[in-house]
C-alpha positions as CSV (number, residue, x, y, z in Angstrom):
1,M,-33.0,-79.2,-46.1
2,D,-31.1,-79.5,-49.8
3,A,-27.6,-78.4,-49.6
4,V,-26.9,-75.3,-51.2
5,D,-24.1,-75.0,-53.5
6,L,-24.6,-71.1,-55.5
7,V,-25.8,-68.2,-53.6
8,I,-26.7,-65.1,-55.6
9,T,-27.0,-62.1,-53.2
10,N,-27.7,-58.0,-53.4
11,V,-29.0,-59.1,-57.4
12,R,-32.1,-57.4,-59.0
13,L,-34.5,-59.3,-60.6
14,A,-36.7,-58.3,-63.9
15,H,-40.3,-59.0,-62.2
16,P,-43.1,-56.8,-63.6
17,D,-44.0,-55.7,-60.2
18,S,-41.9,-52.7,-59.5
19,A,-41.6,-52.7,-55.9
20,C,-40.4,-56.2,-56.1
21,A,-37.5,-55.1,-59.3
22,N,-36.8,-52.3,-56.7
23,H,-35.5,-54.4,-54.0
24,L,-32.7,-57.0,-53.9
25,W,-32.5,-60.4,-53.0
26,R,-30.7,-63.7,-52.7
27,I,-31.6,-66.7,-54.2
28,Q,-30.4,-70.0,-53.5
29,C,-29.4,-73.0,-56.0
30,S,-28.4,-76.7,-55.2
31,G,-27.3,-78.3,-58.3
32,P,-29.2,-77.6,-61.1
33,R,-32.2,-76.1,-59.6
34,V,-33.1,-73.0,-57.7
35,T,-34.0,-73.6,-54.3
36,S,-35.0,-70.3,-52.7
37,A,-35.4,-66.6,-53.8
38,R,-35.8,-64.3,-50.8
39,R,-36.1,-60.4,-51.0
40,L,-33.4,-59.2,-48.6
41,T,-34.3,-57.0,-45.5
42,S,-32.0,-54.5,-43.3
43,E,-31.7,-57.5,-40.8
44,D,-29.8,-59.8,-43.5
45,S,-26.3,-60.2,-42.5
46,P,-23.7,-58.3,-44.9
47,V,-21.8,-60.9,-47.4
48,H,-18.4,-61.3,-47.9
49,I,-17.7,-61.0,-51.6
50,D,-14.8,-63.5,-51.0
51,Q,-17.2,-66.0,-49.3
52,P,-17.1,-69.3,-51.1
53,G,-20.0,-70.4,-53.0
54,T,-21.4,-66.6,-53.2
55,I,-21.6,-64.2,-55.6
56,D,-22.3,-60.9,-54.8
57,A,-23.9,-59.1,-57.6
58,K,-24.1,-55.6,-55.9
59,G,-27.4,-54.2,-57.2
60,S,-26.6,-55.4,-61.0
61,L,-29.8,-57.6,-62.5
62,M,-30.0,-61.4,-63.3
63,L,-32.1,-62.6,-65.9
64,P,-32.8,-66.0,-67.2
65,S,-29.2,-67.1,-69.9
66,L,-29.9,-65.9,-73.4
67,C,-30.5,-68.8,-76.0
68,H,-29.1,-68.7,-79.8
69,S,-32.3,-70.2,-81.5
70,H,-30.7,-69.8,-84.9
71,I,-27.1,-69.6,-85.2
72,H,-24.9,-71.2,-88.1
73,L,-22.0,-73.0,-86.4
74,D,-20.1,-74.0,-89.6
75,K,-20.1,-70.8,-91.5
76,C,-19.1,-68.6,-89.2
77,F,-16.4,-65.9,-89.1
78,I,-15.4,-66.2,-93.4
79,L,-16.3,-62.9,-94.3
80,D,-12.3,-62.8,-95.3
81,R,-13.0,-65.7,-97.6
82,C,-16.0,-63.9,-99.3
83,E,-15.5,-61.3,-101.7
84,L,-18.7,-59.0,-102.2
85,I,-19.4,-56.8,-105.2
86,T,-23.4,-57.1,-105.2
87,G,-23.8,-58.1,-101.5
88,D,-27.0,-60.3,-102.4
89,F,-28.2,-63.5,-101.8
90,A,-26.9,-65.4,-105.0
91,E,-23.5,-63.8,-104.2
92,A,-24.1,-65.0,-100.9
93,L,-24.2,-68.7,-101.9
94,K,-21.9,-68.7,-104.5
95,V,-19.2,-67.2,-102.2
96,T,-20.5,-69.6,-99.1
97,N,-20.1,-72.6,-101.4
98,Q,-16.5,-71.3,-102.7
99,A,-15.0,-71.2,-98.5
100,K,-17.4,-74.8,-97.8
101,A,-15.2,-75.9,-100.6
102,S,-12.0,-75.5,-99.0
103,F,-13.2,-76.4,-95.2
104,E,-11.2,-78.4,-93.2
105,P,-11.8,-79.8,-89.2
106,D,-9.3,-78.0,-87.9
107,D,-10.4,-74.8,-89.3
108,L,-14.1,-75.9,-88.7
109,Y,-13.3,-76.2,-84.8
110,N,-11.3,-73.5,-84.3
111,R,-14.5,-71.1,-86.1
112,G,-17.1,-73.2,-84.1
113,Y,-15.4,-73.0,-80.9
114,K,-14.2,-69.3,-80.9
115,L,-18.6,-68.9,-81.9
116,I,-19.4,-71.3,-79.1
117,R,-16.9,-69.5,-76.2
118,D,-17.9,-65.8,-77.3
119,S,-21.6,-66.7,-77.0
120,L,-21.2,-68.0,-72.9
121,E,-19.1,-65.0,-72.5
122,C,-22.1,-63.3,-73.3
123,G,-24.4,-65.2,-71.1
124,V,-25.6,-68.0,-73.7
125,T,-26.5,-71.3,-72.5
126,S,-28.2,-73.2,-74.7
127,M,-28.2,-73.4,-78.9
128,R,-29.3,-74.6,-82.0
129,A,-26.4,-75.0,-84.1
130,H,-27.1,-75.2,-87.7
131,V,-24.0,-77.3,-89.5
132,E,-25.1,-77.8,-93.4
133,I,-25.1,-81.4,-94.9
134,D,-24.7,-81.7,-99.1
135,T,-22.3,-82.8,-101.4
136,T,-19.8,-80.8,-101.3
137,V,-19.1,-81.3,-97.3
138,E,-21.4,-83.9,-96.9
139,F,-20.8,-85.2,-93.2
140,S,-17.3,-83.0,-92.3
141,C,-19.8,-79.8,-90.7
142,L,-21.6,-82.2,-88.8
143,Q,-18.7,-84.3,-87.3
144,V,-17.5,-81.1,-85.9
145,G,-20.3,-80.0,-84.8
146,L,-21.1,-82.9,-82.6
147,K,-17.6,-82.8,-81.8
148,L,-17.4,-79.5,-80.2
149,S,-21.2,-80.3,-78.6
150,N,-19.7,-82.9,-76.8
151,V,-16.7,-80.8,-75.7
152,F,-18.9,-77.8,-74.0
153,S,-21.6,-80.1,-72.7
154,K,-21.0,-79.5,-69.1
155,V,-21.3,-75.9,-69.6
156,C,-23.7,-75.4,-72.7
157,D,-26.4,-77.6,-74.4
158,I,-26.2,-77.4,-78.1
159,Q,-28.4,-78.6,-80.2
160,V,-26.8,-79.7,-83.5
161,A,-29.4,-79.4,-86.1
162,A,-28.4,-81.2,-89.6
163,F,-29.5,-78.5,-92.3
164,A,-29.8,-78.8,-95.8
165,Q,-28.9,-75.0,-97.4
166,E,-28.3,-76.6,-100.8
167,P,-32.0,-78.4,-102.8
168,L,-33.1,-81.3,-102.4
169,F,-33.9,-82.1,-106.1
170,D,-30.7,-81.3,-108.9
171,T,-33.3,-79.9,-111.3
172,P,-36.5,-78.3,-112.1
173,E,-37.3,-81.6,-114.2
174,N,-36.4,-83.7,-111.5
175,S,-39.4,-85.9,-109.3
176,A,-37.3,-87.7,-107.1
177,P,-35.3,-86.0,-104.4
178,G,-31.2,-86.4,-105.1
179,R,-28.1,-87.3,-103.4
180,N,-28.3,-83.9,-101.2
181,Y,-31.2,-85.8,-99.6
182,S,-29.9,-88.8,-99.1
183,L,-27.0,-87.6,-97.1
184,L,-29.7,-86.0,-95.2
185,V,-31.5,-89.3,-94.2
186,Q,-28.3,-91.0,-93.6
187,A,-27.1,-88.3,-91.0
188,V,-30.7,-88.4,-88.9
189,E,-30.7,-92.5,-89.3
190,T,-26.8,-93.3,-88.0
191,L,-26.1,-90.0,-86.4
192,G,-28.3,-89.4,-83.7
193,I,-29.2,-86.3,-84.7
194,K,-32.7,-84.5,-83.4
195,V,-33.0,-81.7,-85.1
196,V,-33.3,-81.7,-89.1
197,G,-33.8,-78.4,-91.1
198,S,-33.7,-77.4,-95.4
199,A,-34.6,-73.9,-96.8
200,P,-37.3,-74.6,-99.1
201,Y,-36.6,-71.5,-101.2
202,V,-34.1,-72.8,-102.8
203,E,-35.4,-75.1,-104.6
204,P,-35.5,-74.6,-108.7
205,T,-39.7,-74.8,-108.5
206,T,-42.6,-73.7,-106.5
207,A,-43.8,-77.8,-106.7
208,Q,-40.3,-78.8,-105.8
209,A,-40.0,-76.4,-102.6
210,K,-43.4,-77.9,-101.4
211,A,-41.9,-81.9,-101.8
212,N,-38.9,-80.0,-99.8
213,I,-41.4,-80.0,-96.8
214,A,-43.3,-82.4,-97.1
215,L,-40.2,-84.9,-97.4
216,V,-38.3,-83.1,-94.0
217,L,-41.3,-83.3,-92.1
218,K,-42.1,-86.8,-93.0
219,L,-38.2,-88.0,-91.8
220,A,-38.3,-85.9,-89.0
221,Q,-41.5,-87.8,-87.7
222,K,-40.1,-90.9,-88.3
223,H,-37.0,-90.6,-86.6
224,D,-38.8,-88.4,-83.5
225,C,-37.1,-84.8,-84.5
226,H,-37.5,-81.5,-84.2
227,V,-38.1,-79.2,-87.6
228,D,-36.5,-76.1,-88.1
229,F,-37.1,-74.4,-91.6
230,H,-35.8,-71.1,-93.3
231,L,-39.1,-70.3,-94.7
232,D,-40.2,-67.7,-96.9
233,Y,-37.2,-65.3,-97.4
234,N,-38.5,-62.9,-99.4
235,L,-40.8,-59.6,-99.3
236,D,-42.9,-60.5,-103.2
237,P,-46.5,-60.1,-102.9
238,E,-46.7,-62.5,-105.8
239,S,-44.7,-65.7,-104.2
240,E,-47.0,-67.9,-102.3
241,P,-46.6,-68.0,-98.9
242,L,-45.1,-71.7,-97.6
243,I,-45.8,-71.3,-94.3
244,Y,-49.3,-72.5,-94.9
245,E,-47.6,-75.6,-97.2
246,V,-45.9,-77.3,-93.5
247,I,-49.3,-76.6,-91.8
248,S,-51.2,-78.4,-94.0
249,E,-48.6,-81.3,-94.0
250,A,-47.9,-81.4,-90.6
251,K,-51.9,-81.8,-89.9
252,K,-51.7,-84.4,-92.5
253,L,-49.0,-86.3,-90.3
254,S,-51.1,-85.5,-87.2
255,W,-47.9,-83.9,-85.5
256,S,-47.1,-84.6,-82.3
257,R,-47.0,-81.2,-79.9
258,E,-43.8,-82.6,-78.8
259,M,-41.5,-81.9,-81.3
260,R,-41.3,-78.1,-82.3
261,I,-41.6,-76.8,-85.9
262,T,-39.6,-73.7,-86.3
263,I,-39.8,-71.1,-88.7
264,G,-36.6,-68.8,-89.5
265,H,-36.9,-65.8,-91.3
266,A,-40.4,-65.7,-92.8
267,T,-40.1,-61.9,-93.8
268,R,-43.0,-63.0,-96.5
269,M,-45.3,-63.1,-93.3
270,Q,-44.8,-58.9,-92.8
271,L,-46.9,-58.5,-95.8
272,F,-50.1,-60.1,-94.3
273,T,-52.9,-57.6,-93.8
274,P,-54.4,-58.2,-89.8
275,S,-56.9,-60.6,-91.4
276,Q,-54.1,-62.6,-93.0
277,W,-52.6,-62.8,-89.6
278,A,-56.0,-64.0,-88.1
279,D,-56.5,-66.7,-90.4
280,L,-52.9,-67.9,-90.1
281,A,-53.4,-68.5,-86.1
282,S,-56.4,-69.8,-86.7
283,A,-54.8,-72.7,-88.8
284,I,-52.0,-73.3,-86.9
285,G,-54.0,-74.0,-84.3
286,E,-52.5,-76.1,-81.6
287,L,-49.8,-77.0,-83.9
288,P,-46.4,-76.2,-82.0
289,I,-45.4,-73.7,-84.5
290,I,-43.1,-70.8,-83.5
291,F,-41.6,-68.0,-85.8
292,V,-37.4,-67.2,-85.3
293,G,-36.9,-63.4,-86.4
294,L,-33.4,-62.9,-87.8
295,P,-33.5,-59.2,-88.0
296,Q,-29.4,-59.3,-88.5
297,S,-29.3,-60.8,-91.6
298,D,-33.1,-59.6,-93.1
299,M,-32.6,-56.2,-92.9
300,Y,-28.8,-56.4,-94.8
301,M,-30.1,-59.1,-97.2
302,L,-33.6,-57.9,-98.3
303,G,-35.0,-55.3,-99.9
304,R,-32.3,-55.2,-102.8
305,N,-34.0,-54.0,-105.8
306,E,-32.8,-50.7,-107.2
307,S,-35.2,-47.6,-106.1
308,D,-35.3,-44.1,-106.6
309,T,-37.8,-43.3,-104.0
310,S,-36.5,-41.0,-101.0
311,L,-36.9,-43.7,-98.9
312,G,-35.2,-46.6,-100.6
313,P,-36.4,-50.3,-101.4
314,P,-38.3,-51.8,-98.4
315,R,-37.0,-54.3,-96.0
316,S,-38.4,-56.3,-93.4
317,T,-38.2,-58.8,-90.6
318,L,-40.9,-59.9,-88.2
319,R,-41.9,-57.5,-85.9
320,I,-41.5,-59.4,-82.6
321,P,-43.1,-57.0,-80.3
322,Y,-46.3,-56.5,-82.4
323,I,-46.7,-59.7,-83.9
324,A,-46.7,-61.6,-80.5
325,N,-48.5,-59.0,-78.3
326,K,-51.0,-58.3,-81.0
327,Y,-51.8,-61.7,-82.4
328,G,-50.1,-64.0,-79.6
329,F,-48.0,-65.7,-81.4
330,E,-44.7,-67.0,-80.2
331,M,-41.9,-65.1,-81.5
332,A,-38.5,-65.8,-80.7
333,M,-35.2,-63.4,-82.2
334,S,-32.0,-65.0,-82.9
335,V,-27.9,-63.6,-84.3
336,N,-28.7,-66.4,-87.0
337,N,-25.0,-65.5,-88.5
338,A,-21.7,-64.0,-87.4
339,Q,-19.5,-62.3,-89.9
340,N,-19.7,-63.8,-93.5
341,A,-21.9,-62.9,-96.9
342,F,-25.4,-63.9,-95.2
343,T,-24.2,-61.4,-92.2
344,P,-21.2,-59.6,-92.2
345,Q,-22.3,-56.9,-89.4
346,G,-23.3,-57.4,-85.6
347,S,-22.4,-59.1,-82.5
348,V,-22.9,-62.9,-81.3
349,D,-24.6,-61.2,-78.3
350,P,-28.8,-62.2,-78.6
351,L,-29.2,-58.8,-76.2
352,S,-27.5,-56.7,-78.8
353,L,-31.0,-57.7,-81.3
354,C,-33.0,-55.9,-78.2
355,T,-30.9,-52.9,-78.6
356,L,-31.2,-53.3,-82.2
357,G,-34.7,-54.1,-82.3
358,V,-36.1,-51.3,-80.0
359,A,-34.9,-48.9,-82.7
360,L,-35.8,-51.3,-85.9
361,F,-39.5,-51.8,-84.2
362,Q,-39.9,-48.4,-82.2
363,S,-40.4,-50.2,-79.2
364,A,-39.5,-49.4,-75.8
365,T,-42.7,-49.2,-73.7
366,T,-42.1,-51.9,-70.8
367,N,-44.3,-54.4,-72.5
368,D,-42.5,-54.4,-75.7
369,I,-39.1,-54.6,-73.5
370,R,-40.1,-57.2,-71.7
371,T,-41.4,-59.4,-74.9
372,L,-37.7,-58.6,-76.4
373,V,-36.2,-60.2,-73.7
374,K,-38.2,-63.0,-73.8
375,S,-37.5,-63.7,-77.4
376,V,-33.5,-64.1,-76.7
377,T,-34.2,-66.3,-73.2
378,L,-37.3,-67.8,-72.6
379,T,-39.5,-67.7,-76.5
380,S,-36.0,-69.2,-78.0
381,K,-35.4,-71.8,-75.4
382,R,-39.0,-73.1,-76.1
383,A,-38.3,-72.7,-79.9
384,I,-36.0,-74.9,-80.0
385,G,-38.1,-77.7,-77.6
386,Q,-36.2,-77.0,-73.9
387,S,-39.1,-78.4,-72.0
388,S,-36.9,-77.3,-68.3
389,I,-36.9,-73.2,-68.3
390,S,-38.2,-70.3,-66.6
391,T,-41.6,-69.4,-66.3
392,D,-41.0,-65.9,-66.8
393,L,-37.7,-63.3,-66.9
394,Y,-37.5,-63.5,-62.8
395,V,-36.0,-66.1,-60.7
396,S,-39.0,-68.6,-58.7
397,P,-38.3,-71.8,-56.8
398,N,-37.5,-75.1,-59.0
399,D,-36.3,-72.9,-61.9
400,P,-33.9,-74.0,-63.6
401,A,-30.2,-72.3,-62.3
402,D,-29.1,-71.4,-65.7
403,F,-28.7,-66.9,-66.3
404,V,-26.4,-64.3,-67.2
405,I,-25.7,-61.5,-64.5
406,L,-25.0,-57.8,-66.0
407,H,-23.1,-56.3,-63.9
408,G,-23.9,-52.7,-63.9
409,T,-27.8,-53.5,-65.1
410,P,-29.7,-52.1,-62.9
411,N,-33.1,-53.2,-65.1
412,L,-34.4,-54.7,-67.0
413,Q,-34.7,-51.5,-69.5
414,S,-31.5,-50.6,-69.5
415,A,-30.6,-54.6,-70.1
416,A,-33.1,-54.1,-74.0
417,L,-31.5,-50.3,-74.6
418,N,-27.7,-50.5,-73.5
419,P,-26.7,-53.8,-71.6
420,S,-23.2,-54.1,-69.7
421,Y,-20.3,-55.7,-71.2
422,D,-19.5,-57.4,-68.3
423,R,-21.6,-60.3,-67.4
424,T,-21.4,-63.7,-65.0
425,T,-22.8,-67.2,-67.0
426,I,-24.2,-70.0,-64.8
427,Y,-25.4,-73.3,-66.0
428,R,-26.8,-75.7,-63.9
429,G,-26.0,-73.9,-60.6
430,V,-22.6,-73.4,-62.1
431,I,-19.9,-70.5,-62.8
432,V,-19.1,-71.2,-66.7
433,A,-18.2,-67.8,-68.1
434,R,-17.6,-64.5,-66.6
435,R,-16.7,-61.0,-68.8
436,H,-14.3,-58.2,-66.8
437,T,-13.7,-55.2,-68.7
438,S,-10.2,-53.6,-66.9
439,K,-10.6,-49.9,-67.2
440,W,-7.8,-46.8,-67.3
441,F,-8.3,-42.9,-67.8
442,A,-6.1,-40.1,-68.3
443,D,-6.5,-37.6,-65.2
444,S,-7.1,-34.5,-68.3
445,E,-6.0,-32.2,-64.8
446,G,-2.6,-34.3,-64.3
């Protein structure tokens, strides 16, 4: 029998069978894998909490670790450098570009370090971290991102994505891509990047947006990279949904199922009719396309047209549980930005998106809550191309030993509705972070 390196006892699991969910379990891990998961009985000996290599969860819930399937590492925590007057997307691009011009390596490193550290404390053990490449910052953000990925490699899987936020074409008249594209190619060819992405909607014309998609897909295929598009970020019924251009180009390239195509935002799809959703599912077929909803950014940024109606202008983000359960799409959910002009509000905690989603999507049923929690754990891991993940929210032998224990949270419903602050993060069978509150209150009778 394999040696046991870590034991987690008196823990609750998010099992769909209520009889299993209501029992306490003992989980044994050897190295990066679970070796056994056993329900405790009255005959089990009590566990001493100071026993080496043992965690007494005291009836708390344990989930697969959390994942940032879409987060920006280089432009986090810069809100204090961005004066917001209109708050719209054009202004966000402008003030962020102004801030980027003054980015220095130490500044990038310290902000990125804080983002990763805070995320670890929440229970995140994997992330796709977008870093921008353009004529303003060139490779400075990418180099710091790769450095941070190496620094945290023993406690978190950080997948650095080379991301073109700026247009690949300089002017509407250009038929050939400009220097931003050359820099993107150079990064992929020389720095060992395994994820490449862009934001086609920033291009001067729709034709150039389509060319952007083709260029990025061909570059990714040539170098065996995953692809991550920020796509269809609007609520304009007159705009052409460019998701179909992604599908068409991927099919032309006979796209491999091993390399994920991840689509972030995709708010334009919220205008689809049921028949259009069905047509989209049919068009995607076997292509490895996963969608990532970014509700904190989408709800803040979109729907800014003037409106005198009592409900105000329309706002929307991908309806994660509804679309996943009705149409069978794989739907992840992620934080996107932390305290910048695109998303000034919110936490880096992926579980906070589930709490937001319960109200936003009116989703508090048992099935919807499972879908929401999966969207920030297992589905998010699939969205970034991870192959070694658990099959469900509960633990089984041979699963990866990547977990978050939510101390004081007794069940999955509470994890989505009101997750605890106190947490223990486990990566590859090793405790890598703990977050614990120190409590004090005054005695009102004293």
